[in-house]
PAMARVEX-315217 format. One record per residue (C-alpha): y, x negated, z. Coordinates in steps of 0.1 Angstrom, whole numbers, padded with zeros to 4 digits, always signed. Each point is the difference from the previous one (the first is absolute). Example, Ala and Ser with C-alpha at 12.3 -4.5 7.8 and 13.67 -1.06 7.14 Angstrom:
2
-0045-0123+0078;+0034-0014-0007;
//
This chain:
464
+0089+0102+0169;-0037+0011-0003;-0018-0010-0031;-0014+0028-0024;-0032-0009-0019;+0007+0002-0039;-0031+0024-0002;+0016+0024+0024;+0035-0003-0014;-0011+0010-0035;-0010+0033+0014;+0030+0009+0020;+0026+0025-0015;+0027-0002+0027;+0025-0014-0023;+0031-0016+0016;-0020-0013+0030;+0006-0037+0009;-0034-0020-0004;-0012-0035+0004;-0027-0016-0019;-0014-0036-0002;-0021-0015-0027;-0003-0026-0027;+0019+0000-0034;-0019+0009-0030;+0029-0003-0025;+0038-0001+0000;+0021+0013-0027;+0034+0012-0009;+0035-0007-0011;+0032-0013+0014;+0007+0029+0018;-0033+0013+0013;-0036-0015+0008;-0032+0020+0000;-0027-0016+0023;-0036+0011-0001;-0012-0005+0036;-0038+0002+0011;-0014-0003+0036;-0037+0004-0009;-0005+0035+0014;+0000+0013-0037;-0003-0011-0034;+0034+0016-0004;+0033-0019+0004;+0031+0017+0014;+0030-0007-0022;+0031-0014+0019;+0034+0002-0015;+0025-0026+0011;+0038+0003-0010;+0006-0035-0008;+0036+0002+0014;-0013+0009+0034;-0022-0030+0004;+0005-0038+0005;-0007-0016-0036;-0018-0030+0017;-0023+0024+0018;-0008+0020-0032;-0011-0033-0016;-0027-0002+0025;-0015+0032-0010;-0026-0012-0024;-0037+0009-0007;-0021-0005+0033;+0029-0001+0023;-0003+0019+0032;+0030+0026+0007;+0010+0025+0028;+0019+0029-0016;+0021+0028+0017;+0015+0025-0021;+0002+0038-0009;-0030+0019-0014;+0010+0016-0033;-0016+0020-0026;-0009-0024-0029;+0020+0004-0034;-0028-0019-0018;-0036+0010-0009;-0031-0009+0018;+0012+0005+0036;+0017+0027+0019;+0019-0020+0027;+0018-0033-0001;+0022-0019+0026;+0038-0005-0005;+0003-0032+0020;+0025-0006+0028;-0014-0031+0015;-0023-0027-0014;-0017-0028+0020;-0019-0026-0016;-0029-0007+0025;-0018-0026-0022;+0012-0018-0030;-0023-0006-0030;+0006-0029-0023;-0003+0001-0038;-0033-0020+0002;-0017+0032+0017;-0034+0001-0019;-0002+0039-0002;+0031+0006-0024;+0003+0031-0020;-0019-0010-0030;-0034+0002-0016;-0023-0022+0023;-0037-0001-0004;-0022+0007+0028;-0013-0035-0003;+0034-0013+0007;+0005+0023+0029;-0032-0010+0016;+0016-0036+0003;+0027+0016+0022;-0023+0023+0019;+0021+0001+0030;+0030+0015-0021;-0016+0021-0024;-0004+0026+0026;+0037+0009-0006;-0006+0009-0036;-0003+0038-0010;-0037-0005-0011;-0013-0018+0031;+0019+0023+0023;-0016+0030-0017;-0035-0017+0001;+0003-0009+0038;+0014+0036+0009;-0032+0013-0018;-0023-0025+0020;+0016+0015+0033;-0007+0033-0011;-0035-0008-0010;-0008-0013+0034;+0013+0030+0016;-0023+0020-0022;-0029-0018+0009;+0006+0005+0039;+0009+0037-0005;-0032+0006-0022;-0025-0014+0025;+0018+0014+0030;+0001+0035-0014;-0039-0003-0009;-0010-0011+0033;-0003-0038-0004;+0008-0026+0027;+0022-0029-0010;-0026-0029+0010;+0013-0036+0002;-0025-0026-0011;+0002-0039+0004;+0019-0023-0024;-0018-0029+0012;-0039+0003-0004;-0032-0021+0000;-0017+0022-0027;+0005+0002-0036;-0002+0038-0008;-0013-0003-0036;-0016-0036+0000;+0027-0011-0026;+0008-0031+0018;+0038+0000-0012;+0015-0001+0033;+0028-0017+0017;-0011-0020+0031;+0015+0001+0033;+0000-0029+0023;+0019-0022+0024;-0022-0031-0006;+0019-0032-0012;-0008-0002-0036;+0005-0038+0000;-0024-0006+0028;-0030+0024-0004;-0029+0002+0023;-0036-0001-0019;-0032+0007+0012;-0034-0020-0006;-0005+0020-0033;+0033-0011-0014;+0018+0034+0003;+0031+0007+0018;-0006+0007+0037;+0022+0032+0011;-0013+0001+0035;+0034-0014+0011;+0021+0023-0022;+0021+0025+0015;-0027+0030-0004;-0030-0024+0001;-0011+0008-0036;+0011+0003-0036;+0024+0027-0002;+0022+0015-0028;+0024+0027-0011;-0015+0031-0007;-0007+0013-0035;-0007+0036+0011;+0000+0019+0032;-0029+0021-0010;-0029-0013+0020;+0019+0004+0032;+0013+0033-0013;-0035+0011-0001;-0004-0005+0037;+0030+0021+0005;-0014+0029-0020;-0032-0001+0020;+0021+0007+0030;+0030+0020-0010;-0016+0020-0031;+0030-0009-0024;+0023-0030-0001;+0022-0018-0025;+0012-0034-0001;+0034-0013-0016;+0010-0034+0003;+0000-0033-0018;-0028-0019-0014;-0006-0033-0017;-0020-0015-0027;+0000-0037-0011;-0007+0009-0037;+0014-0024-0024;+0011+0027-0022;+0034+0001-0016;-0004+0036-0018;+0025+0027+0005;-0025+0020+0019;-0006-0026+0027;+0017-0012+0032;-0012-0022+0030;+0016+0022+0026;-0002+0036-0007;-0003+0032+0020;-0030+0023+0002;-0006+0034+0010;-0037+0006+0012;-0011+0035+0013;-0037+0002+0015;-0015+0032+0008;-0032+0009+0018;-0023+0028-0014;+0015-0002-0035;-0020+0003-0032;+0006-0013-0035;+0016+0033-0014;+0022+0004+0030;+0011-0038-0002;+0010+0005-0036;+0020+0031+0010;+0017-0018+0028;+0012-0028-0025;+0012+0024-0025;+0019+0020+0024;+0015-0029+0018;+0014-0017-0031;+0013+0033-0012;+0019+0007+0034;+0015-0035-0004;+0013+0004-0035;+0012+0037+0007;+0019-0015+0030;+0018-0024-0024;+0009+0027-0021;+0013+0022+0026;+0018-0027+0019;+0011-0028-0023;+0014+0020-0030;+0031-0020-0006;-0018-0034+0000;-0027+0013-0020;+0024+0013-0027;+0017-0035+0000;-0033-0018-0005;-0010+0025-0027;+0032-0007-0018;+0001-0038+0005;-0037-0012+0004;-0025+0025-0014;+0008+0030-0020;-0032+0016+0006;-0001-0004+0038;+0009+0037+0010;-0023+0014-0025;-0027-0020+0012;+0005+0006+0037;+0004+0038-0006;-0033-0002-0021;-0019-0017+0029;+0009+0028+0025;-0009+0029-0025;-0033-0015-0011;-0036+0001+0011;-0014-0035+0000;-0031-0004-0019;-0032-0010+0018;-0022-0025-0019;-0029-0020+0008;+0001-0037-0009;-0030+0003-0025;+0018+0029-0018;+0033-0024-0001;-0020-0027-0015;-0015+0024-0027;+0036+0012-0010;+0012-0036-0002;-0032-0011-0021;+0009+0028-0023;+0037-0009-0003;-0013-0036-0009;-0022+0015-0026;+0028+0019-0015;+0022-0033-0002;+0017-0002+0033;+0007-0037+0009;-0004-0012+0035;+0005-0037+0011;-0030+0003+0026;-0034+0012-0011;-0013+0036+0010;-0037+0003+0014;-0015+0019+0028;+0003-0024+0031;+0032-0014-0012;+0030+0002+0025;+0026+0020-0018;+0032-0018-0009;+0034+0017+0001;-0001+0003-0037;-0031+0021+0002;+0013+0022+0029;+0034+0005-0018;-0017+0011-0032;-0019+0027+0019;+0032+0015+0018;+0025-0007-0026;-0019+0005-0035;-0032+0019+0007;+0008+0026+0029;+0037-0004+0003;-0001+0008+0036;-0011-0019+0032;-0037-0007+0003;-0021-0004+0032;-0029-0023-0009;-0031+0001+0021;-0037-0015+0002;+0005-0037-0006;-0028-0025-0006;-0007-0012+0035;+0004-0038-0014;+0037+0004-0005;+0011+0020+0031;+0004-0010+0037;-0031-0004+0023;+0010+0030+0022;+0000+0028-0029;-0028+0025+0004;-0031-0004-0023;-0009+0029-0022;-0034+0012-0001;-0005-0017-0035;+0002-0033+0019;+0024-0013-0027;+0033+0014+0006;+0022+0007+0030;+0024+0027+0011;+0032-0019-0008;+0032+0019-0012;+0028-0015-0019;+0030+0020-0011;+0016-0012-0033;+0033+0008-0007;+0021-0004-0035;+0020-0036+0000;-0016-0011+0032;-0039+0003-0005;-0016+0000+0033;+0022+0013+0026;-0026+0010+0028;-0032-0015+0007;-0025+0019+0024;-0033+0009+0009;-0026+0017+0022;-0011-0027+0025;-0036-0007+0004;-0010+0014+0033;-0035-0012-0001;-0004-0033+0020;-0029-0015-0021;+0017+0008-0032;+0032-0015+0013;-0017-0033+0009;-0016-0001-0034;+0034+0004-0016;+0012-0029+0022;-0026-0020-0014;+0009+0007-0035;+0033-0015+0006;-0010-0029+0022;+0015+0014+0032;-0019-0009+0033;-0007+0032+0020;+0002-0023+0032;+0036-0005-0007;+0006+0036-0006;-0017+0016+0031;+0031+0017+0011;+0000+0019-0032;-0038+0007+0000;+0003+0015+0034;+0015+0031-0015;-0032+0004-0019;-0021-0006+0033;+0019+0024+0023;+0007+0034-0013;+0006-0007-0038;+0013+0029-0022;+0009+0006-0035;+0036-0013-0005;+0021-0013-0027;+0036-0010-0010;+0021-0016-0024;+0026-0026-0006;+0034+0005-0019;+0020-0032-0008;+0036+0015+0012;+0017-0023-0027;-0022+0014-0027;+0012+0035+0009;+0037-0011+0000;-0006-0015-0035;-0012+0033-0012;+0028+0022+0017;+0029-0022-0011;-0013-0010-0034;+0006-0036+0007;-0023-0024-0021;-0005-0029+0024;-0012+0003+0036;+0022-0029+0012;+0029+0025-0008;-0011+0026+0025;-0003-0021+0032;+0032-0016+0014;-0014-0035+0003;-0029-0006-0024;-0025-0026+0013;-0021-0015-0030;-0014-0033-0010;+0027-0028+0005;+0026+0026+0012;+0007+0005+0037;+0038+0002-0001;+0020+0015+0028;
//
């Protein structure tokens, strides 16, 4: 018999119909005469209740119906007598497709997220992580839909690169060389001439620079793919492998860029509210009781536009009035998450787009302002997250771009291909980067970035 997904079944009202569902047992309870089995197949946060008359089924088979077991159930769709759902199944046939022993790690009891991270391959079957990853799927759909509707082209940038986008140097090297027998040159450095690419290569930290090339040809592009950073950081906000969304637009100015950032992120949050209601209500109840209020607030509020200089002034005033920060506040400092969250959560109580940062603390490619001290960078700061988007107008002037490279020790000769965009038909352009997992953190209310990606990659952790 053809299987019906539980998400579709729970919307049906043709009571008396014979149906077939397949899924995994969440719970089983009952008495000597009747068993109630909560079955879930991942298509929805909701379970379907299967009612089994004990006398009609083999006792040994019923003993196999434990939390985590996989079942195929055929029966009659009936109107539910209990609260919470409209329909249930009176079982006529139950087949155990996969047994699940009592040592199944995801038993129905209070387990910490840290415990579940140790069993990341099985945590996906819990209600919480089912909700998170259905929302993650919907956010990916929102990203593609937004840019397609606004005339952007999906542009694939390389994962293996010979350039370091921001000069950070924290990259994973890619090589086919025998690490036990490394050929070295006269200067004592490793000779990569016999490596696969004939030079040092790494996994990318960003597709932005290549994305700029696409924008110079197609007008407006976006990338959406995995990026990698070999940063030895064990914070709840950092991963070694994560996904980035990076649009680049030709002929855009700073005000338009900020409008794009705000419109895009509101579209994504609105998409979640419109398409993930059941999962969001579950997370609002079980994870963060302020989640729905916060999401609705974002889509109904105009973001604050704030210069870095004005932001520093507000932070200094807060310190003067007794506010304690772990990190010092002064003009020229790189704002910490605590500074950003103070401005968003305590001072303005709404998202903030901060602009015009000191050139020393931002990347070499950001457009220099007329004051010679600040650049046209834009960071979108969100409650509970801090920075969720980082963007800028790019420096279109060849000489100023070379000067910027010099500040960060980047050799122009190694970036000839990038500088060519300023030699040949340069134009004003800009874009931003959004860490996809940080968006999922905000939309789900989860507190640790390792809990919004199926298999987190962090220092000393590369399981599965």
